[in-house]
ZAMARGU-4260 file (C-alpha; in steps of 0.2 Angstrom, whole numbers, plus 5000, padded with zeros to 4 digits):
<rodrens>
0) 4968/4835/5246 | 4963/4828/5229 | 4969/4810/5222 | 4981/4811/5207 | 4985/4795/5197
5) 5003/4794/5187 | 5003/4780/5175 | 5022/4779/5169 | 5025/4769/5152 | 5030/4750/5154
10) 5049/4747/5151 | 5049/4731/5137 | 5059/4717/5147 | 5069/4712/5134 | 5085/4722/5140
15) 5092/4735/5151 | 5084/4753/5147 | 5094/4767/5141 | 5095/4786/5143 | 5084/4790/5128
20) 5070/4778/5138 | 5070/4786/5154 | 5070/4804/5148 | 5054/4802/5140 | 5044/4791/5154
25) 5055/4790/5169 | 5061/4808/5176 | 5048/4820/5170 | 5034/4807/5177 | 5045/4807/5193
30) 5045/4825/5194 | 5027/4827/5193 | 5023/4814/5206 | 5036/4823/5219 | 5027/4839/5215
35) 5009/4835/5217 | 5015/4825/5234 | 5023/4841/5240 | 5005/4852/5235 | 4998/4840/5247
40) 4990/4828/5234 | 4989/4809/5237 | 4998/4804/5223 | 4997/4784/5215 | 5011/4781/5204
45) 5012/4764/5195 | 5021/4755/5181 | 5031/4739/5180 | 5041/4729/5166 | 5031/4722/5151
50) 5037/4705/5147 | 5024/4696/5135 | 5026/4696/5115 | 5036/4690/5103 | 5051/4699/5105
55) 5054/4692/5122 | 5054/4675/5114 | 5065/4678/5101 | 5078/4688/5112 | 5076/4672/5124
60) 5080/4661/5109 | 5095/4671/5103 | 5102/4669/5121 | 5095/4651/5124 | 5084/4654/5140
65) 5067/4652/5142 | 5056/4667/5140 | 5052/4668/5160 | 5070/4667/5165 | 5074/4681/5151
70) 5059/4693/5159 | 5065/4687/5177 | 5082/4695/5173 | 5077/4711/5165 | 5065/4714/5176
75) 5079/4715/5191 | 5090/4725/5181 | 5077/4738/5176 | 5069/4739/5193 | 5086/4741/5200
80) 5091/4756/5187 | 5075/4765/5188 | 5075/4763/5208 | 5093/4771/5208 | 5087/4786/5197
85) 5076/4790/5210 | 5059/4787/5201 | 5046/4786/5218 | 5034/4773/5214 | 5022/4769/5224
90) 5022/4752/5214 | 5033/4745/5201 | 5028/4728/5197 | 5028/4716/5181 | 5016/4710/5168
95) 5019/4690/5173 | 5009/4692/5188 | 4995/4681/5193 | 4986/4698/5198 | 4988/4704/5180
100) 4984/4690/5170 | 4967/4690/5180 | 4963/4708/5179 | 4966/4707/5160 | 4955/4692/5157
105) 4942/4703/5166 | 4944/4716/5155 | 4942/4705/5141 | 4926/4696/5145 | 4917/4711/5149
110) 4922/4719/5132 | 4917/4703/5124 | 4901/4703/5133 | 4899/4722/5128 | 4901/4716/5109
115) 4917/4726/5107 | 4928/4709/5105 | 4924/4697/5092 | 4931/4683/5082 | 4938/4684/5064
120) 4954/4679/5054 | 4969/4688/5049 | 4984/4687/5039 | 4998/4683/5049 | 5016/4684/5048
125) 5026/4667/5049 | 5044/4666/5049 | 5048/4652/5035 | 5064/4646/5045 | 5057/4644/5063
130) 5037/4643/5059 | 5035/4655/5073 | 5022/4670/5072 | 5032/4687/5068 | 5029/4701/5079
135) 5023/4715/5067 | 5037/4727/5073 | 5049/4716/5068 | 5043/4714/5049 | 5049/4730/5040
140) 5046/4736/5020 | 5039/4751/5011 | 5025/4760/5018 | 5010/4758/5003 | 5004/4775/5009
145) 5018/4787/5007 | 5031/4776/5000 | 5043/4777/5015 | 5056/4765/5017 | 5059/4757/5033
150) 5040/4755/5039 | 5037/4744/5051 | 5021/4731/5053 | 5013/4740/5062 | 5015/4759/5060
155) 5023/4771/5047 | 5032/4783/5058 | 5036/4795/5041 | 5018/4797/5038 | 5009/4790/5056
160) 4997/4778/5049 | 4994/4762/5057 | 4998/4746/5046 | 4997/4728/5045 | 5011/4718/5039
165) 5004/4711/5025 | 5000/4727/5018 | 5020/4733/5018 | 5029/4732/5000 | 5042/4719/4999
170) 5042/4715/5019 | 5056/4707/5028 | 5059/4700/5045 | 5072/4713/5055 | 5077/4696/5064
175) 5085/4688/5049 | 5082/4696/5033 | 5069/4683/5026 | 5053/4687/5020 | 5039/4680/5029
180) 5025/4670/5023 | 5007/4675/5026 | 4995/4663/5034 | 4976/4665/5037 | 4972/4662/5055
185) 4958/4664/5067 | 4959/4678/5081 | 4949/4690/5091 | 4948/4709/5087 | 4945/4723/5096
190) 4930/4733/5086 | 4939/4750/5087 | 4928/4758/5073 | 4913/4755/5086 | 4923/4764/5098
195) 4929/4778/5088 | 4915/4790/5089 | 4916/4789/5107 | 4933/4789/5109 | 4936/4805/5097
200) 4924/4814/5106 | 4933/4812/5122 | 4949/4818/5114 | 4940/4833/5108 | 4936/4838/5127
205) 4954/4838/5131 | 4962/4855/5136 | 4981/4859/5139 | 4990/4845/5129 | 5005/4846/5121
210) 5001/4852/5103 | 5010/4837/5094 | 5000/4823/5105 | 4982/4830/5102 | 4985/4834/5084
215) 4993/4815/5082 | 4980/4808/5092 | 4965/4815/5083 | 4974/4810/5066 | 4972/4793/5072
220) 4952/4793/5069 | 4953/4797/5050 | 4954/4780/5047 | 4949/4765/5060 | 4952/4748/5057
225) 4948/4734/5069 | 4963/4726/5078 | 4968/4708/5081 | 4972/4706/5100 | 4977/4688/5099
230) 4991/4680/5092 | 4998/4661/5086 | 5011/4663/5099 | 5014/4653/5116 | 5020/4667/5128
235) 5007/4677/5135 | 4990/4678/5145 | 4978/4664/5140 | 4963/4669/5130 | 4948/4666/5143
240) 4936/4658/5130 | 4930/4641/5130 | 4941/4630/5117 | 4955/4643/5119 | 4959/4644/5137
245) 4969/4628/5137 | 4976/4632/5119 | 4996/4634/5123 | 4997/4644/5104 | 4984/4656/5106
250) 4987/4670/5118 | 4981/4688/5120 | 4995/4699/5112 | 5006/4711/5123 | 4999/4727/5116
255) 4983/4724/5123 | 4988/4717/5139 | 5001/4730/5142 | 4990/4745/5146 | 4979/4737/5156
260) 4994/4734/5168 | 4990/4752/5175 | 4974/4745/5184 | 4981/4728/5187 | 4998/4737/5196
265) 4985/4749/5205 | 4974/4734/5211 | 4990/4725/5216 | 4996/4741/5227 | 4981/4741/5235
270) 4981/4722/5239 | 4998/4724/5246 | 4992/4738/5257 | 4979/4726/5265 | 4965/4738/5256
275) 4960/4728/5242 | 4947/4741/5235 | 4958/4755/5239 | 4962/4757/5221 | 4945/4764/5217
280) 4948/4780/5224 | 4959/4783/5209 | 4950/4775/5194 | 4931/4776/5199 | 4931/4793/5206
285) 4928/4805/5190 | 4937/4820/5199 | 4953/4810/5200 | 4964/4815/5186 | 4975/4802/5178
290) 4989/4807/5169 | 5000/4796/5157 | 5019/4798/5154 | 5028/4792/5138 | 5037/4792/5123
295) 5029/4798/5108 | 5030/4781/5101 | 5017/4776/5112 | 5003/4789/5110 | 4993/4777/5098
300) 4992/4765/5112 | 4987/4779/5126 | 4975/4790/5116 | 4967/4777/5107 | 4970/4758/5111
305) 4968/4760/5130 | 4953/4773/5130 | 4944/4762/5118 | 4947/4745/5131 | 4941/4758/5144
310) 4925/4763/5133 | 4922/4746/5128 | 4923/4739/5148 | 4913/4754/5153 | 4898/4749/5139
315) 4902/4767/5131 | 4904/4763/5112 | 4891/4763/5098 | 4884/4746/5104 | 4881/4751/5122
320) 4883/4739/5135 | 4885/4736/5155 | 4899/4742/5165 | 4910/4729/5171 | 4912/4726/5191
325) 4928/4735/5190 | 4921/4751/5183 | 4918/4763/5178 | 4935/4768/5173 | 4942/4784/5171
330) 4948/4790/5155 | 4966/4799/5154 | 4966/4817/5160 | 4981/4820/5148 | 4994/4810/5138
335) 5010/4817/5142 | 5022/4812/5127 | 5039/4817/5124 | 5048/4817/5109 | 5064/4807/5104
340) 5081/4809/5111 | 5095/4806/5100 | 5114/4802/5106 | 5127/4813/5100 | 5118/4816/5082
345) 5112/4798/5082 | 5095/4789/5085 | 5096/4778/5100 | 5096/4760/5096 | 5103/4747/5109
350) 5104/4734/5094 | 5114/4744/5084 | 5124/4749/5100 | 5121/4768/5099 | 5116/4769/5119
355) 5120/4774/5135 | 5113/4763/5148 | 5105/4768/5164 | 5116/4759/5175 | 5131/4763/5165
360) 5129/4782/5166 | 5124/4782/5185 | 5139/4771/5187 | 5151/4784/5183 | 5141/4801/5186
365) 5129/4810/5201 | 5113/4804/5198 | 5106/4821/5200 | 5119/4826/5187 | 5110/4814/5177
370) 5092/4819/5180 | 5095/4837/5179 | 5102/4836/5161 | 5088/4825/5155 | 5075/4840/5164
375) 5085/4855/5157 | 5089/4847/5138 | 5077/4832/5137 | 5065/4830/5122 | 5049/4838/5131
380) 5041/4844/5116 | 5053/4843/5102 | 5067/4831/5100 | 5083/4834/5108 | 5101/4828/5107
385) 5111/4820/5122 | 5130/4826/5119 | 5141/4821/5131 | 5149/4840/5129 | 5132/4848/5135
390) 5130/4835/5149 | 5146/4841/5156 | 5145/4859/5153 | 5128/4859/5164 | 5134/4850/5177
395) 5149/4862/5179 | 5142/4879/5175 | 5124/4875/5184 | 5124/4863/5195 | 5143/4864/5203
400) 5146/4882/5199 | 5130/4893/5202 | 5120/4880/5214 | 5131/4870/5222 | 5145/4883/5226
405) 5130/4894/5232 | 5125/4881/5246 | 5144/4880/5252 | 5146/4896/5253 | 5130/4902/5263
410) 5134/4886/5273 | 5151/4889/5277 | 5149/4909/5281 | 5135/4904/5293 | 5147/4889/5301
415) 5163/4902/5302 | 5153/4915/5308 | 5139/4908/5320 | 5139/4890/5320 | 5121/4889/5317
420) 5108/4898/5307 | 5107/4915/5315 | 5090/4925/5320 | 5083/4938/5309 | 5084/4955/5316
425) 5070/4964/5309 | 5078/4983/5313 | 5092/4978/5301 | 5083/4973/5286 | 5083/4981/5270
430) 5073/4982/5253 | 5085/4971/5246 | 5081/4959/5259 | 5063/4958/5259 | 5064/4958/5240
435) 5074/4943/5240 | 5063/4934/5252 | 5048/4940/5241 | 5055/4933/5224 | 5057/4916/5231
440) 5042/4914/5241 | 5032/4921/5225 | 5042/4906/5214 | 5033/4894/5221 | 5017/4898/5211
445) 5028/4903/5195 | 5038/4885/5195 | 5022/4875/5201 | 5010/4882/5188 | 5024/4877/5174
450) 5026/4859/5182 | 5007/4857/5183 | 5006/4861/5165 | 5020/4849/5161 | 5032/4863/5156
455) 5045/4856/5165 | 5059/4865/5156 | 5053/4881/5159 | 5050/4876/5178 | 5067/4871/5180
460) 5074/4888/5172 | 5064/4898/5183 | 5071/4888/5198 | 5088/4890/5192 | 5084/4910/5188
465) 5081/4911/5207 | 5097/4903/5210 | 5105/4916/5201 | 5096/4930/5210 | 5103/4922/5226
470) 5120/4921/5220 | 5117/4940/5215 | 5110/4944/5233 | 5127/4938/5241 | 5140/4946/5230
475) 5129/4962/5234 | 5128/4961/5251 | 5146/4955/5254 | 5142/4946/5271 | 5161/4943/5273
480) 5164/4963/5275 | 5152/4965/5288 | 5158/4955/5303 | 5159/4971/5315 | 5141/4971/5313
485) 5134/4953/5319 | 5115/4959/5318 | 5116/4963/5300 | 5128/4949/5297 | 5115/4938/5306
490) 5101/4945/5295 | 5110/4944/5278 | 5115/4927/5281 | 5096/4921/5289 | 5090/4929/5273
495) 5103/4919/5262 | 5099/4903/5270 | 5081/4906/5270 | 5082/4909/5250 | 5092/4894/5247
500) 5080/4884/5259 | 5066/4890/5247 | 5077/4886/5230 | 5080/4868/5237 | 5061/4865/5239
505) 5058/4871/5221 | 5072/4860/5214 | 5068/4845/5225 | 5056/4836/5212 | 5071/4838/5199
510) 5086/4833/5211 | 5079/4822/5227 | 5097/4815/5231 | 5104/4833/5231 | 5090/4840/5240
515) 5093/4829/5256 | 5111/4834/5256 | 5107/4854/5255 | 5093/4851/5268 | 5105/4844/5280
520) 5118/4857/5276 | 5107/4870/5283 | 5105/4861/5299 | 5090/4851/5293 | 5085/4834/5300
525) 5074/4821/5296 | 5071/4814/5278 | 5068/4830/5266 | 5066/4820/5250 | 5060/4803/5252
530) 5069/4790/5239 | 5060/4774/5232 | 5066/4756/5238 | 5068/4739/5231 | 5059/4725/5239
535) 5057/4708/5237 | 5039/4701/5236 | 5029/4685/5231 | 5018/4685/5221 | 5000/4687/5227
540) 4992/4672/5217 | 5007/4661/5213 | 5015/4654/5228 | 5033/4654/5226 | 5034/4666/5212
545) 5046/4681/5219 | 5051/4697/5211 | 5057/4715/5216 | 5045/4729/5217 | 5051/4747/5218
550) 5037/4755/5232 | 5041/4770/5246 | 5033/4779/5259 | 5028/4798/5254 | 5017/4807/5266
555) 5017/4825/5268 | 5022/4831/5284 | 5032/4815/5289 | 5044/4814/5275 | 5039/4826/5263
560) 5040/4842/5263 | 5028/4856/5257 | 5027/4867/5241 | 5030/4884/5249 | 5042/4892/5260
565) 5047/4884/5276 | 5054/4895/5289 | 5070/4889/5294 | 5074/4883/5313 | 5085/4897/5321
570) 5097/4889/5330 | 5100/4874/5322 | 5118/4869/5320 | 5127/4871/5304 | 5142/4860/5302
575) 5158/4865/5290 | 5150/4860/5274 | 5157/4847/5260 | 5155/4849/5241 | 5137/4845/5237
580) 5141/4844/5219 | 5156/4840/5209 | 5164/4847/5194 | 5166/4834/5180 | 5184/4834/5172
585) 5183/4841/5153 | 5192/4824/5149 | 5177/4815/5151 | 5169/4820/5136 | 5183/4812/5125
590) 5183/4797/5136 | 5166/4794/5135 | 5165/4796/5116 | 5180/4783/5113 | 5172/4772/5125
595) 5156/4773/5115 | 5166/4771/5098 | 5175/4756/5106 | 5158/4747/5111 | 5149/4753/5095
600) 5163/4744/5084 | 5162/4728/5095 | 5143/4727/5096 | 5143/4730/5076 | 5155/4716/5075
605) 5145/4703/5085 | 5130/4707/5076 | 5138/4703/5059 | 5145/4689/5066 | 5128/4682/5072
610) 5119/4686/5054 | 5133/4676/5045 | 5132/4663/5057 | 5111/4663/5053 | 5114/4664/5036
615) 5126/4648/5035 | 5114/4639/5045 | 5098/4642/5033 | 5110/4639/5017 | 5114/4623/5027
620) 5095/4618/5029 | 5092/4624/5011 | 5106/4614/5005 | 5101/4599/5016 | 5082/4600/5010
625) 5088/4601/4990 | 5099/4586/4994 | 5082/4577/5001 | 5074/4581/4987 | 5086/4574/4975
630) 5088/4558/4986 | 5070/4555/4985 | 5070/4558/4967 | 5083/4545/4964 | 5073/4533/4973
635) 5058/4535/4963
</rodrens>
């Protein structure tokens, strides 16, 4: 048995997650983790909500609540949505825990001691109306490198170059459209240039990465600059340096602390297991591979920033240094980044109302129908488009008509003719029978190889091809016509049931909820495909601070079945089946499009009203300042 670390991108806690998000980080990571567990490997799958940074403050102010209250609310919303989606985390936590703060500060101090963090000054964008630091991503302008409009203050998506906000041409705040002012303030920087050679050398050893990911990652090293890791902000992790630790307006910034969450979540998991050092089996053993799942907008942080932080902590950059007490930390085995998913041809955007929230789609449709569509049509290596028409078509033609109907036909035939799994009569077996069982057994290697190399679309296509061949076998053997030959009928239905069981194993990582139902439909008992659970816990270091975690028990041979053909149990009772997958009425497409148009119109009207109120407020303040100035002049 090997250890496998599955690190899943941390969803930002400023709102509920939509389908585009979970198509990138959620379902692909869960498919992989479930497969590795079925292979017999000891998987640790971790993540949580990312809760620091200015965007949280901006949203909290908009809603009239504190940043912590906002984070608490969306932590619960997101955790429930991801649990309902069946994502089998060993621990899904959050970044406002005492444990996370401690681990981040330990990382900072060792990187500082090794010389890879230093103090300097930087131009910082300030909102003239609030006096608050503006986050880089909330500033847009023209890219100074390629001239593209809409470049952000941290990166231009058009050319992929990293930017600083003051480099933008004609920068404006996305919050209210005002032009920011820039002030020189003191900050701590991560010395990326001192880590670039080691970081790039590591990247050049990577094999099997998606072409778009490795090319983009290597392109980050054409020009490397230090990056400030602190901000003038009162929401975040205190900077563990004398003179800074008690400063309420200087914090470590979100992008520095969030990626450390993979490590802190693993440590929290171990502490909650009652074995505080157990996390080291995944982080300090160089033979343990670590896979990181995310959307492509997070590649920079996982192939440059986080590896640089680990190299700095390990003392492996150009300045040398000592490895800290948590190290040596393993570098990523692979950054598995998906492309973007659009919605009906439009880019997903919660702020613009172009969105399908996880909670909403799961309230109307079966969870495995959603997982299936994400898996079969998701943005694995190229951008893809979510359309309601295709969602309904894939469910109806593939899940309901092909797979679901197959399970029901076989279970119904067995129930009517035997009431239990019939015995296999070797003497009545044909080459067709043997050929089908050989095919389903061989499919484990084919499908498994594709999942291992992160070609999940191909894996699912192969599994469904097997389903198609089982359907052909049923049509060819026509078991309903051989009732006068019980031995032959029993053999055909035994072979069909065994093949369906094999296909269910192949599909289980993709369709865990229905896999349990298929298992039970063929007489199986106990848990076949374990699901995660939400559990309310108290913070390990901050008494009274409670929050939900996603966790679960996943153990091969106990509630996880192996990645191989398991002989079905002769004599297991098979009841009259009920449909496992239902067809979605085609009218749902028009209903969903109408619902989307209504929601979009309402969102745009509300946003226009908010902006108008903001402008009116700024105008009133401006008029008030002018009047005050006139009064002062008159007094003179």
